[in-house]
C-alpha positions, 0 to 999 in steps of 0.5 A: 567578419569571420566567426569569433572563437573565445578561448580562456587561458586561466593563469597568473603564472607570469605575474606576482599578484594572483587573480588574473586566472579568474578573468575568463570566468569574470568576462563570461559573467559579464556576458562577453559572448552575448554582448558580441552576439547582439551585434549580429556577430557569430561567436562561439565559446571554446572553453578554457585551455589547460596548463600548469598551476602557479607554483608560487616560487621566487625567480631563478636567474631573473625569471619567475616560473619560466617553465610554466610560462613556456608551457602555457604559451605553447598551448596558447600558440597551438590554440590560436594557430588552429583557430586562424587555420580554421578561418576563425578570429581568436579572442584570447581571454587571459590570464596575464600578459606573458601569454601574448608571446604564444598568441602573437607568435601564432598570428605572426606565423599565420601572416607569414604563411598567408602573405599578410602584413601584420600590425600589432597594437599593444594597448597597455600602461606598461611597455613590457620590454624588460629582460631577466637582467633589467626586471625588478621582479622577475615576472615574465608578464613584464617581458613579452614585447622583448621576447617577441622581438627576440630578446629573452630566453630561447624557450620563449623567443623561439615559439612560433618557429622564427626568432624574432617573431616580430620586427619593430615596425610591426608593433606600436604601443599606445597608452604607456605611462609606467616604464622601468629605468633600464626598460627605457633603454631597451625600448630605444634599442629595440626601436619600438614605436611608443605613443605614451600618455604625454603624446595622447595628452598633447595631441589627443586620442584621435591624432594618436590613433591616426598615427598608430593606424597609418598604413593599415589597409586591405592586406593588413592583419591587425592584432590588438593586445589589450591589457586592461590596465591601459585604462585609467585606474579610477575607471578600471580597478580590477587589474593587478598592476594599476597605474593612474593617469590612463585614458578616460572612458571616452578616449578608450571608446574612441580608440576602440571605435577607430580600430573597428573603423579600419575593418582590419581587426583579425585577432585579439588578446584581452589581458590582465583583468584581475577580478580579485582587485575588482568591485562587483565585476565593474571592470569586466563589464567595462571591458565587455563594453569596450570589446563590443566597440572594438567589433563595431558597436557605435552610437549611430550607424556610420 
């Protein structure tokens, strides 16, 4: 596996609840780098990216902090693109999930230039497919999927040099259980494949992940965008928008281990960890445990 480069994006500018800006520090306190290194992985910590502060202003025309979100995403895009160009695996430590626009746009551009097939796994409680017309809050962390698929403000949809950055068949969502009324229609119109919690309840995590990973092969660049609220709220309280009824610890471990089994993981976002909502950093420690599994940790040699 290529060298893993950790990079922090300490901002909560795309969210309404403050605190996700502290997530990179919490993951370092939970010893993410050491956790991966103890499995023989080459991991360096590139430090934190810099961007504008959170101005804490109300939405303007259905978009909150658009200028600052765009600046952060441009910075993330440049950093992830450079990392991939250097042959490294970017591990972006958010920050709120609006940052995925810059991260995934960079990955998509890299795949186009290298002739690789891109598959994005979006692990989340939320569909993040709102627009400025449908959002109940104006928070852009609820819009990155729509933006990546070409629906949103031009300043965001054009990041990466191609609009849309993604095609619907390149992204698959797992664990969804909180979708706004108008957002449901957007998901259908956009053509996103969604394995919601009902699907997981009915068919189990194993079959769900087999379906989500179908077709992943040697030419696939697999990008995982892991929103920590993907996990059940009782298990992971340290998030800003907790939703009950998510995957259990063992379901989450199986999900990560099956991703690792593909050998195709080539970039990763870890988003929406909020230490201000956590209890003694337990959610950050759980995230480190799951990320280790994502990179190949297993109970036995398989």
